[in-house]
N, C-alpha and C positions, 0 to 999 in steps of 0.2 A: 556606658556602654562597659559588659562585664564580661570576666572572663572565662571563657569556654571552659567546655569539660573535654573536648577532642582530644584523648591523647595526651603524654606527659613533654611532647614537642613544644617548648615556646612559643616559637613563631606560629606555628597554627592554631595556639591555645589563644594567640591575639584576638581581640574582635577591635581592637581600639585603642586611643596612649592611657585609656582611663586604667583599662586591663593592664598597662605594663606596668602602675604604680602597684599594682598587687603582687609583682612577680617579686622573689624574695633577692636579695645584691648577689646570694649566691649561684641565681640560674643567669645571670646577666652575661657574662662569659662565652655559656651554651648560648642564649640568643644570639649574640653579635657574629659566634660563628655559621649559626644557621642561617641570620642576614647573609652573609657572604657567600656561601654555598647556594643562596635562594639567586642571588645579583650574580653569580657565575653563570649558572645554569640557566637564566633567561635571557641575559643581555646577550653570551654567546652566541645566542640561536636566533637571535633577531639583530641584534647591533644596537650602539647606542654607547651612553656615555658610562664607561665600567671604572676607570681606575679612580675617576674622581667621585664615585661612589665608594669603593672599598676602602678608601681613606678616611669617610665623616662615619662609619657604621658607630662607634662609640660615642661619637659625635651628638648624633641624632637620638641614639638613645637616651642621654644625660639630659638633652633640651625637654625631650617627650617627660622626662623625669620630674624633672624641675618645675618645669611649666604647665599651662594649663590650655591647650588648644582646643577647639580654635578662640575659646575665651581671651589668653593670650595671643598676644599676633606673632607667628613664627614665617619672617618674611627671609627667603633662600635668594641669595644673591646670584644669576644666571641661570640657577634651577638646576642644573646637571648633576647638583648632588643630592638631589633630593629622592632618588627611589629609595632609601631607607626609611624617610619620612613618608613616601606610601605606604612601606608595608605595614607601619607603625601605623597606621591613622586607618586602619580595616580595609585596605583596598588588595591584601594577599592573596585572598580567590581570584582574583581578577588580574594579578600581576602578567601573566602570562601573555597577556592582549598587549602587555606595551610594545608601543610605536606600530602598531598593526593597526589596520584602516578601522577605524570604526571602534578602535581598542583605546587603550591607558596613552595619555600624552605621554612625551618622553621630557619635559618640564613639570612644573605646577599647573595645575589649571584649575578652574576656579568653578566651571563645569562640572567634574569630577566630586571635588570635596569643597566643604565649609573649611577645612584645615591649608586650603592652600589659596591666601590670602594675594599671591602677584603671579599673574601670570609671565613670569620674570625669565627669560633668557638671552639679553641683552646687558652685559655685566655693568656694574658700578654703583647701580640706580637703588640699591636695595635703604642706602641710607637715606636719601630722601623718602622712600616711601613709608619708612621707619619713623621720621620726622612728623610726615602727612598725619599717620595712622595715631602718635603721640599726642598731637594738637588736638586731633579729634577727639579721642578718649577725655582729654584735660576739659574740652569745651565742653561735652555732653555728661561731667559730671561721673565720669565712669575711672575713679582714680584706683579701684584694683586691679584693672586689666594693664596687662605689662605688654611691652613691646620688645621684637627681640630681633636683631637683623643678622646673617648668618654671609659673612664675607670673606674670598681667599684673599690670600696675599696677592694674587697676580688681578684679581678685581679693585684690589684696593690702590694700584698704580691708577687707575684712571678718575681725571679731574673732577666729575660731577659726584665720585665718592666723598672727594674734600670737601667739595660743596655741602653736603651733609653734614658731616663735619660739625665744619665749622655754624652749622646753624645749630645743629644739637647741641656740641662744646656750649656755643656762647649764649642761649636758652637755659642751660643746667636742665633740660628735659630729661625725664629718666627714662634712658634706652639703653638696651645693651646689647654693645655688637662684639659679637662672639666672631676673632678674627681666628679663620681655620688657615693656619701657614705652615704649607706645606715645602713653601720654597721655591715654589712653580706655577704655571699659567700652564700653557703646554712647554715652552724652556722653561728654565731656570728665568723666576722672576729679575728684570732689568731695572738697574737705577737705584739712587740713592737709597731711596724707603728698600729696598732689597737688602740694601746695606747694614740698615739702621735697625730692620728686624734682625736679623742673625745677630749685630750686637745684643741683642736684648734678648735672644736666645741663649745668647752664651756667657749671659752675666759681666760683658766688657765694661772694666771699670770707668767712669767718663763717659759712658755712651749717654746720657742725658734719656729723654722719655719726650718724645714726640707727643704722644696722645696726654700727657699730664698737660704740657703746652696749649693741646688745643682746649682742655676744657673735660677732659676725661680722667677717671679712675683709673687705674693700670691693674687688672688683676692677672698676673702668671710670671713666666712661661707657665703653662700646665702641661700635661702627658694628654693629647688630644687620644689617646687610647686607654686612657686608666679612666673607668666612667666613674668611681668612687671619687675620685681627686677631679673630677669634672663637673660633678654632680656639687661638690664644696664650692668650687671657684664661682658657679652659676647661684648656687643659692646665697653667698656672699651679693654678690652683684645685683640679684631682683631685691635685695632686703637693702640693697644702699639709695634707694630713691634719687638718685640724678645719674648721670649719664657715667657707665661707665665698661671698658675694653675688657673682654677677657682672651689672653692669648694664646690660642691650643696651637701645641706642637702636632701637625699629624703627618702621615704617612702616604703620600698617595698608591695607590695599586696595593696596600696591605692586602695581606691573608692571598694572594695569587702569584703565583711565582713567574709566569710571564710577565705581568704587569712590573712587578717590583724590579725584574732585570729586563725592563724596555727603557733604554737609557734617552730614546729621543723622548717621550712624553710621560711615560710611565702609564701605556695604554688607556690614555684620557679618554679615547672612544674606539672604538674596532665596531668592524664587520662582523658579517657572521665567521666565527671562530671555531675552531676545536679547542674544549672546554678543558681538555687538558695540557695541549702544549702552547695554545694561542696562535696556532697557526690558521690562516686563511683555510676556511672550507672548499673554496674553490679555487682554480689558480687565477692569479694577480690578473686582469688586466690594464693597457695603459689608457688613463685615464687624460683630460683635457689638462689637467692640473700637471700630469707627467710632461706633456708637452710643452706647456709654459716654461716647466723647470728647465729643461734640457736647451732651450731656446735662449730664454735668457741669459743662462751662462756662458752659451758663446758669444751672443751679444757684447757681454761685457767683458770678454778676451779680447774682443776686436774695437772697444770703442771706452775708454778707459774713465769718459767722463761720464759712464752711467753707474748710478747704483741705484740699490733699492731701501724701503723701507717698509716695517709689516707693524703692524699692533700685535706684536705678543704671539702670533702664528706664523714666526720662519717656515716651518715644514708644512703645515698643511696649506700656506697657498704658496707652495713650490720652490721655495727661498733656499732649500737646502745646498744645491751643486753651489750656485751663487758665492754661497758662503763660505764654503768648503774652498772653493779657488781665490777669491777676496774678503776677507773678512773682516777687512778695515774700509767695507764699500757697502755693508750692510749692517742697517741700523734699526733696532727694536725701540720700539717708543714705551713697550706697555702696554694696557688697555688704554690707550689716548689716541682715538682716532683723529680728535682735535687738534690736537698738537702735532700727531703726524702729520697731516695735510699743511698746515703751517708751518713745519719745519722740513718741507719738501719743497715748499716756494723758495722758502732760504736758500738752500740747498740750489735750486735754480738759478734764484737772481745770483749765485757766487758762480753761476757759470759749468753746473753737473746738469746732466739730465735724469731725476730722480723717479723711477719706475715704484707706485704704491701700491703694495699687493695686499688687497684686502676682500675679502669677503663681500660679495655685494649687500647682502643686507645689512652691513657695519657702515658700509661708505654712507647709510642716511644719517649717520651721526653726526657729520663733517661734512655736509654739503653747505651750509655757511664759508667754511676755510676753500673750499671748491670756487665758490663764488669770489668771495671778495680778498682773497689771498692770491690763490692762482690765477683766475679767470681773470679779473681784474686787471690785473699786471700782465697776462696776455703771458703766463710762463712755461716754460717746456715739461710740464709733466705727463707721467702717462700712469692711469690707473688701471690698473689689472685687477679685474674684477670675477671672482672666482665665485661659483655658485650662484648665477646668474640664474634668473626666472625657477623652475621649477625645484625644487631640493630633495620633496619625498617628506620620511618619515619624521624628520625635524622640526617639521607643522610651522602653523603662520607666521613665528617669529623668525624663520628661517629662511623662507622663497627668498630669491632674488627678483622681485617682480615688481619692483621699484623705481630701480635706475634708470631704466629707458625713458620712464614719465616726468623723474627731476632734473638728469643731465640734459634732456634737450631742450629748459630753462634756461641752460647756463652760456653766455655770450661765449661764443668764440671754440666750445666743445667741438671735436670730431669723434665722433662713436664709431667703433668698429665691432665687427659681430661674425667671429669666423664660422663658417659650416663645417671645416675639416682639416685636420693633420696641418696640410701644404698651407693654409690658408692663415694655422696659426702662426706659423714660421713667417711667412709673407706680411699679414699684418701687424704683427710685433715691432715687427724690423721698419715698416713704415710708420707708426707710431712713435716711435723714437729719434725718426728723422725729423720727425715735425717740430716746427719751432714754437708751437702753442701747445694749447693743455689739448690732451686727448684720453679716450677709455678704450679698452678692449673688455670685452664679456662673453664670458663659455661657462656652461651648465655643471654641476655635479654629476659626472657619468662618465662611463666609458664611450671612448672617442670610435668613430667607427674608421670605414675605409674611405681613402679621398673622393670626390664627388666633382668628376670631371668637366669644365664649361666648353660649350661648342664655339663660345666666342666671348672675344672681351669689347665691351665698347662702353667710351667713356668712363674707363674705370669701374665698370659692372661687370661681372661675369652671365651670361646666357648660358642655362643650364637644359633649355629645352624648348624645342619648337614642335608644336603638333603637326603630324600628317595634317590636317586639315587647313583648305585655307582660310577661313574666317578668323578672325581675329575676336575669337570670343572672348577668351579669360587670360588677366595677366595674373600670376602669382606671385606676387614678392618674397619671396624667403630672406627670413632674417636670422641670420647663423643657422645652427642646426634644423632649423624647421626646413631647411635646404630639402633634406630627403623626405618628409611626409608631402610635401606640396611636388616632389617628382613623382610619389606614389598617386596625390591627388591627380595629377594632370596627363597620367595612364588611363585613370578611373573616366575623365574625362573624353579621352579620345575614346574609349569603347563606347560613350555615350552620344558620339558625335561631334563634339565640339572642339574646336582649337583651341589649345591651352599653349603660352607662354610660360615658363619659371625665369623668373632673373634674382641672383643674388647681388647687391647693391655692395655689398663688401662694407666700406662705409658706409653705415645708415641713415648718418646725421653729420652735416646737414644733408637735406633731400636732394640728390642729385639731379639737376634738372635735365636730364638725359633722361632720368626714370618716369618724370611729367612726361617727355614725350612722346615714351612708349608708352605710357598708361593712357595716352591720348589716342590708340590707335588700336584700343580693344576697348570692345561692348562694356568688359566688367572687369574691375581691377580689386583684386583682394589682398590684402598685407596681412602675414601671417608672422606672429613673434608670439615669444613666449615671455612677454612683460603685458601689463596693464593695456587693453586694447582701447578704454575709451581716454587715453593721454599720453598715449606711444608713439610707434613711429607712424603704424596706420594711421592715427588720428589727424597726423600732422599734415599724411600725404592729403588725406582726405583734402583738409581746408587750401593747401597748395594746388593739388589741381583744379578745384574748383576757383581759386582765383586767378587760373591761369586761362580759365573759361571752356573749358574741357566736357565733352556730352557724358561723357563716362561718368559711370559708375562707381563710385570707391568707396570698400567696404574694409573695417580693420575688424580681425580675426586674433583674439588674444585671451589672457585672462581678464576676470572678474574683478572691478573693485569692490572685492571683499576678501575676508581672511578664510584663506582656503586651508582647512582640515588637514591632518597629516594622513599621507599613504601614501602606495608605491608612485612613483613620479610618474611612469606610465599608465597607471590609472589615472590619476588627474589629469593629465595632457588628454587623454579620451574622453573626461568627463568634461573639458574644456572646449571638446572639436579640433584639436589639435593633431589629430592622426589623418592619414591620407584619404581612411572613409568619411572623417567627419567636414574635412576641406570640402574633399568634391562636394558632399550633400551639402553642404553651405554655397553652393556655389552654384550648382543646380537650383537650389531656392531663389537663391538672388537672380539669377538671369531672369529675363522677361517673360513673360507664360509663351510669348508667340514664340521666341526663341527656341524654348525647351521641344517642341514639338515640331521642326524642321523633317 
């Protein structure tokens, strides 16, 4: 790639990382300034990871000045700081499509560019990837190719990061680990590692050096906003021929005053906001997380045995109010979900009731602990799963679509799916009163109005009975799917079919009363925002069949595939999870003779 002649703006003149090498050093500060302007301009208009990217502008410029991507492999841990990398690798012209349907992904994407080695947005695995890539280069005799892993101090709290360090250091494999140390993930970084990094930053006498002990050379600390100093440190690391940690000190949110002033998380990520003030462009709405935060804090006031745990996401998962009222009962493990669940098991064994608040997608990392530390011991641990189902523009790694399929395999697990604000309050209190493992899941969305029931039967809520006497269709609404199921029932009624809508509240295990209701309908359709092939509907199908009922049972949900980023409503519509889509599926599945009554 070559340097374009389009104007004097160094950002617009770049067509790829090779062009970056031709810029004079005196042009680099202006390039960094223009990149920050572009980041603020674009991200505030669409939402995304802002503070994380603003803090790594100079660091990313230095990486691309020293290393030859994609010949040299640059692996970004979590990927949320990769926007500058995208701008420097020939994607500036399409950057305005960031996180839009069909546009640029919010994380590295192998489909977008050969410069993106790993579609990585779950933390702490970059060092394992770097270890594997370096082994591959070595086995292929490609000794001139270098491997660099860029990892934040927050992601370094994850156990898998230390598994990578252990293997790289022991093999003396020439991997460069760039530690982006801004002192925080969302919250300030927790644990003994944070104290050690602080001692290294401050040059505390007698602090020792953990990285030396792990088999790495240590370079730093270096100012992560001084491109010249960074390039010098990276050249030293690249020439070492052995494992090296480059410790770069950065400021999250740098260059954008609202982010720098945000004590909560330095505007780690944002929605659509004013680029001058950082204020939301639309009035804030009440989210499902807001409801959980309020109710959990109220429960904690009443029940001193209730404690809360988080994996470096105290505020995003709704533990802010709880931690303000009872800070000694909220525990942050850092980005270490396996430790989190095993520690929760220990708390429960000691007589507490832990509430573990995680994003649904991150629960995947701790299923072994859910099974063998919590469930095997029949312990009262409640999982509160934020961002379950379709999350929208965050993309395939962040959709919380696997939890129902995974948790229904856990013996003794009970799963609640609230449909509205009152059910959040009701079901959360029921969960913490349960003597065994429970989970409650809810989406990333604004919460609507309460959806009243017309009756409660065997713990289930009947939301609708059609005016027509034949029991044609039973719609089983899983959590927030209640609203589109009610819309579908009205459409079916307009077409002359009698429809019933039931909310099981506790969707797992299957309520025997639900099987009895299904047996009285010609068609039962379970509607969920999880994987249709292995979720509640699939289990209901097998349960009804084993009971000998003649009713058809169908599961309507998400496909077993990775779903690209797009607005949540659009993805739900594409998967048939709207009132119109549900009704159309029911009309198709009803026997032909019944459709022309």
